C-alpha positions in Angstrom: 66.0 120.0 101.8 67.3 117.7 104.3 71.1 118.7 105.1 73.2 115.9 103.8 75.7 114.6 106.7 78.9 114.4 104.5 79.7 115.0 100.8 82.5 112.9 99.6 84.8 114.1 97.4 86.2 111.9 94.6 89.9 112.1 93.2 90.5 111.2 89.9 93.6 111.6 87.7 93.4 110.0 84.4 90.3 108.6 82.2 92.1 106.6 79.4 91.9 103.2 77.7 95.5 102.2 79.2 93.9 101.7 82.6 95.9 101.0 85.5 97.7 103.4 88.1 95.3 106.4 89.2 93.6 105.6 85.9 89.9 104.6 85.1 89.1 103.3 81.7 86.4 105.3 79.6 84.2 102.2 80.0 84.5 102.1 83.9 84.3 105.9 84.3 81.2 105.6 82.2 79.7 103.1 84.6 80.5 105.0 87.6 79.3 108.1 86.4 76.0 106.9 84.9 75.5 105.0 88.4 75.8 108.0 90.0 73.3 109.7 88.0 70.8 106.8 88.0 71.1 106.4 91.9 70.1 110.1 92.1 73.5 111.6 93.3 74.1 115.4 92.4 77.6 116.6 91.6 77.8 120.0 93.4 79.6 123.0 92.3 82.4 124.3 94.7 79.8 127.2 95.6 77.6 124.5 96.8 80.0 122.4 98.4 81.9 125.1 100.4 78.3 126.4 101.5 77.7 122.6 103.0 80.8 122.9 104.8 79.4 126.3 106.1 76.3 124.3 107.2 74.2 125.4 104.2 71.9 122.5 103.1 72.6 120.5 99.9 70.9 117.2 98.5 71.4 113.9 100.7 73.0 112.3 97.6 75.8 114.9 97.1 79.3 114.4 95.6 82.1 116.5 94.6 84.3 115.1 91.7 87.8 116.6 91.3 90.5 115.8 88.8 94.1 116.3 89.4 97.0 117.7 87.1 95.1 118.5 83.9 96.2 115.5 81.8 94.8 115.5 77.9 92.4 112.6 78.8 90.5 114.6 81.1 89.3 116.6 77.9 89.4 113.6 75.6 87.6 110.9 77.6 86.3 112.4 80.9 84.8 115.6 79.9 82.3 113.8 77.2 80.9 111.5 79.7 80.4 114.1 82.3 78.6 116.2 80.1 76.5 113.4 78.6 75.2 112.7 82.0 74.8 116.4 83.3 77.6 116.1 85.9 80.0 118.5 87.1 83.6 118.5 88.2 86.7 120.4 89.2 90.2 120.2 87.9 92.9 121.2 89.8 95.7 121.9 86.9 99.3 122.4 87.0 99.7 125.6 85.1 103.1 125.3 84.1 102.2 122.1 82.2 99.3 123.6 80.3 100.1 124.9 76.7 98.9 127.2 73.6 96.8 125.9 70.5 93.7 125.1 69.2 91.2 122.5 71.1 91.5 118.6 69.8 89.0 116.3 69.3 87.3 114.6 72.2 85.4 111.4 72.3 82.4 111.7 70.0 84.4 114.0 67.4 85.8 111.6 65.3 89.6 110.5 65.4 90.8 111.5 69.0 94.5 112.0 70.3 96.2 109.2 72.0 96.5 109.2 75.7 99.1 107.2 77.4 99.1 106.0 80.9 100.5 107.7 83.9 104.0 106.7 83.8 104.3 107.7 79.9 102.4 111.0 81.0 105.2 111.6 83.6 108.1 110.6 81.2 107.0 113.0 78.4 106.3 115.6 80.9 109.7 115.3 82.3 111.1 115.5 78.7 109.2 119.0 78.4 107.0 117.3 75.8 104.0 118.5 77.8 101.5 119.2 75.0 101.3 115.5 73.9 99.7 114.8 77.4 98.2 117.8 79.0 95.1 119.8 78.1 95.5 123.0 76.5 94.2 126.5 77.6 91.7 126.3 75.0 90.3 122.9 76.1 90.3 124.2 79.5 88.3 127.4 78.7 85.8 125.3 76.8 85.1 122.8 79.4 84.5 125.4 82.0 82.2 127.6 79.4 80.1 124.6 78.9 79.4 124.3 83.0 80.9 120.9 83.3 84.2 121.8 84.7 85.6 124.8 87.1 89.4 125.2 87.1 91.7 125.7 90.1 95.3 125.5 91.1 97.5 122.7 91.8 100.4 124.7 91.8 102.7 125.9 88.9 105.3 123.0 88.8 103.9 120.1 91.0 107.0 120.7 92.8 107.6 119.1 96.4 109.8 122.1 97.6 109.7 120.4 101.3 111.8 117.5 99.6 114.3 119.7 97.3 115.1 122.0 100.1 114.8 119.7 102.9 117.7 121.4 104.9 116.6 125.0 104.0 113.2 126.0 105.2 113.4 129.6 104.0 114.5 128.5 100.4 111.4 126.1 100.8 109.2 128.8 101.6 110.6 131.3 99.0 110.2 128.6 96.1 106.7 127.8 97.2 105.5 131.5 97.5 106.9 131.8 93.9 105.2 128.7 92.7 101.5 129.6 93.8 102.4 133.1 92.6 103.0 131.9 88.9 100.0 129.7 89.1 97.7 132.2 90.0 99.1 134.7 87.6 98.5 131.8 84.9 94.9 131.2 85.9 94.1 135.2 85.9 95.3 135.3 82.4 93.8 132.2 80.7 90.6 131.7 82.7 89.8 135.2 84.2 90.4 134.6 87.8 92.4 131.8 90.0 89.9 131.7 92.7 90.7 130.7 96.2 91.0 126.8 96.0 94.3 125.0 95.8 95.0 121.5 95.5 98.4 120.0 97.2 100.5 118.2 95.1 101.1 114.3 96.0 98.9 115.6 99.3 101.6 117.0 101.2 101.7 120.1 103.4 103.3 121.4 106.5 102.6 124.6 108.6 104.8 126.8 106.2 102.8 125.5 103.2 99.7 126.3 104.9 100.8 129.9 106.0 102.1 130.5 102.5 99.1 129.5 100.7 96.7 131.5 103.0 98.9 134.8 102.2 98.8 133.8 98.5 94.8 134.1 98.7 94.1 130.2 99.0 91.3 129.9 101.7 90.1 126.2 100.6 92.8 123.5 100.6 92.4 119.7 99.2 94.2 116.8 100.4 94.7 113.3 99.5 93.7 112.3 103.0 90.7 110.0 102.7 90.1 109.2 106.2 87.8 111.7 107.2 84.4 113.4 106.4 83.3 116.5 104.8 80.7 117.4 107.3 79.4 120.9 108.3 82.2 122.6 110.3 84.9 120.7 108.6 88.2 122.9 108.4 88.5 124.0 104.7 92.2 123.9 105.1 92.0 120.2 105.2 89.3 119.0 102.8 89.1 115.2 102.4 89.3 113.2 99.1 89.6 109.5 98.2 90.8 107.9 95.2 88.6 106.4 92.7 89.8 102.9 91.7 89.1 101.5 88.1 86.2 99.4 89.3 82.5 99.8 88.0 79.6 101.9 89.2 78.2 99.4 92.0 81.5 99.3 93.9 81.6 103.3 93.9 77.9 103.5 95.1 78.9 101.0 97.8 81.7 103.0 98.7 80.0 106.0 98.8 77.2 104.7 101.4 79.7 103.5 103.6 82.1 106.5 103.7 79.2 108.9 103.7 77.4 107.1 106.5 76.9 109.3 109.7 77.8 106.1 112.4 79.6 103.4 109.9 81.7 106.3 108.0 83.6 107.3 110.8 84.3 103.9 112.1 85.6 102.5 108.7 87.8 105.6 108.8 89.3 104.5 112.2 89.7 101.1 111.0 91.5 102.1 108.2 93.9 104.3 110.1 94.6 101.5 112.4 95.7 99.4 109.6 97.7 102.2 108.1 99.5 102.7 111.9 100.2 98.9 112.0 101.7 98.8 108.3 104.0 101.8 109.1 105.2 99.9 112.2 105.8 96.7 110.8 
């Protein structure tokens, strides 16, 4: 098998009819996933992806599909599309936001629950009404049992402890240690195992975060840094991901061809980094 040079990691949050901020509509998501399948792309599981980082061969057209937070719409709208096209994904869940109860209907099973936009989801979470907008453990278990989703940690509270305790490094570290421990406990209890993969809330991490995560048993850490390629030998503590826009399948295929190219990909990322530095200086 020819070794893929780079495996792009796609980052999603929501799939809901209320498309907008970090949200794809079900129609666009269907176009994207169907487009990947038609073009011959294979969605890897994490065992294959991490093998690629160690230098093991994977198909040239490979991607890793990820979702952050664990919203109800991931079950209602994203899961049926992925299943229909035989594609796999990874869901990083905020374990403290996930509740109990029977699985609700997903698309294709009749009337489905309402799935609001991102701002409404955040408002309801802040009000403690998690169950209205977040997946349940029963739904996560069903998605994993089907072989479509793997479930890993996005912390227990999604709190930026570096901001909350900006002047108290010891307290910051103490709270992060507790947060990760609670997340592992919840995943061990409800999913059977927490695994060694963690996605950082808002993509933030520092030296303390890295040290604490590794001490907690996390060996593969996912960022929101889009400006790099996941090639053989990439640091498993700094896995690159790029956010997928609410644009059609042809856009996604063009983007994958660009960011995955061994020559043009690094130059595209360098150009984007230069633009970002210019904006920050302005």
